[in-house]
PLY file of the C-alpha trace (Angstrom):
ply
format ascii 1.0
element vertex 112
property float x
property float y
property float z
element edge 111
property int vertex1
property int vertex2
end_header
16.27 11.11 -0.56
12.65 12.03 -1.13
9.59 10.50 0.53
7.06 8.60 -1.55
3.81 6.97 -0.54
2.89 3.60 -1.96
-0.86 3.08 -1.81
-1.92 -0.54 -2.26
-5.08 -1.28 -4.25
-6.76 -4.67 -4.52
-4.72 -7.78 -3.96
-5.46 -11.04 -2.19
-9.18 -11.59 -1.55
-10.17 -11.48 2.13
-12.08 -14.74 1.55
-8.88 -16.62 0.66
-7.96 -19.74 2.59
-5.89 -19.40 5.77
-3.02 -21.12 3.97
-3.11 -18.60 1.12
-3.26 -15.72 3.59
-0.27 -17.10 5.54
1.78 -17.63 2.38
0.99 -14.11 1.18
1.84 -12.62 4.58
5.26 -14.29 4.40
5.89 -12.57 1.06
4.83 -9.21 2.53
7.14 -9.64 5.52
10.07 -10.54 3.25
9.40 -7.42 1.14
9.21 -5.16 4.20
12.39 -6.73 5.59
14.22 -6.05 2.31
13.06 -2.42 2.26
14.08 -1.96 5.90
17.55 -3.45 5.36
18.05 -1.00 2.47
16.89 1.92 4.68
14.02 2.57 2.27
11.03 1.77 4.52
9.94 4.77 6.60
6.50 3.64 7.79
3.36 1.84 6.75
0.20 0.14 7.87
-2.37 -2.29 6.62
-5.92 -0.95 6.68
-9.05 -2.66 7.93
-11.71 -3.43 5.29
-14.52 -0.93 4.94
-14.32 2.58 6.23
-16.21 5.82 5.81
-16.17 8.47 3.11
-16.73 11.99 4.44
-17.69 14.79 2.08
-18.80 18.36 2.44
-21.18 19.07 5.26
-20.15 16.02 7.28
-21.98 13.67 4.95
-20.73 10.20 5.87
-21.27 7.15 3.70
-20.07 3.57 3.87
-17.32 2.70 1.55
-15.49 4.54 -0.17
-15.26 1.69 -2.70
-17.27 -1.42 -3.33
-15.13 -3.19 -5.93
-12.31 -5.31 -4.50
-9.80 -4.11 -7.09
-10.30 -0.54 -5.87
-10.05 -1.17 -2.13
-7.09 0.53 -0.51
-5.56 -2.18 1.67
-2.68 -0.21 3.13
0.24 2.08 2.50
3.99 2.47 2.93
6.08 5.60 3.06
9.47 4.91 1.49
12.67 6.83 0.82
13.74 7.07 -2.82
15.86 9.34 -5.04
13.09 10.00 -7.57
9.99 8.46 -9.15
12.00 5.89 -11.10
13.72 4.76 -7.91
10.41 4.61 -6.00
8.78 2.62 -8.80
11.70 0.18 -8.82
10.96 -0.56 -5.14
7.54 -1.88 -6.23
9.12 -4.73 -8.21
8.65 -7.18 -5.32
5.09 -6.13 -4.45
3.50 -9.41 -3.32
-0.04 -8.81 -4.58
0.68 -8.33 -8.30
-0.12 -12.03 -8.70
-3.55 -11.36 -7.15
-4.38 -8.40 -9.40
-3.13 -5.79 -6.92
-1.74 -2.43 -7.98
0.48 0.17 -6.35
-0.14 3.90 -6.63
3.11 5.85 -6.09
2.90 9.48 -4.97
5.69 11.86 -4.00
5.34 13.80 -0.76
5.66 17.56 -0.87
8.72 18.97 0.89
8.10 22.07 2.93
10.96 24.34 3.94
10.65 25.13 7.61
0 1
1 2
2 3
3 4
4 5
5 6
6 7
7 8
8 9
9 10
10 11
11 12
12 13
13 14
14 15
15 16
16 17
17 18
18 19
19 20
20 21
21 22
22 23
23 24
24 25
25 26
26 27
27 28
28 29
29 30
30 31
31 32
32 33
33 34
34 35
35 36
36 37
37 38
38 39
39 40
40 41
41 42
42 43
43 44
44 45
45 46
46 47
47 48
48 49
49 50
50 51
51 52
52 53
53 54
54 55
55 56
56 57
57 58
58 59
59 60
60 61
61 62
62 63
63 64
64 65
65 66
66 67
67 68
68 69
69 70
70 71
71 72
72 73
73 74
74 75
75 76
76 77
77 78
78 79
79 80
80 81
81 82
82 83
83 84
84 85
85 86
86 87
87 88
88 89
89 90
90 91
91 92
92 93
93 94
94 95
95 96
96 97
97 98
98 99
99 100
100 101
101 102
102 103
103 104
104 105
105 106
106 107
107 108
108 109
109 110
110 111
């Protein structure tokens, strides 16, 4: 198995009602549970809104993004055979219905 990172962009608006947030969280937990039962989930975290963008000579700006659809809300590291397999794991991504997207990237394997 290879390691792939799923980077979550956009999704449910932070100004959603508590009921919407709770319902969406239930869908996320069900998805994580499914990935864990299949031994696909390696790690992951949600990310706090905001952040800092550091470039060059320690230039720090707020952001890095201002548009909600571009905000990175979190990531998973999953185990998959190849890109097609990793992409198939995104089928249950809970935030598609809220305009969210998943960026899938393969990790580089280093021989040690």
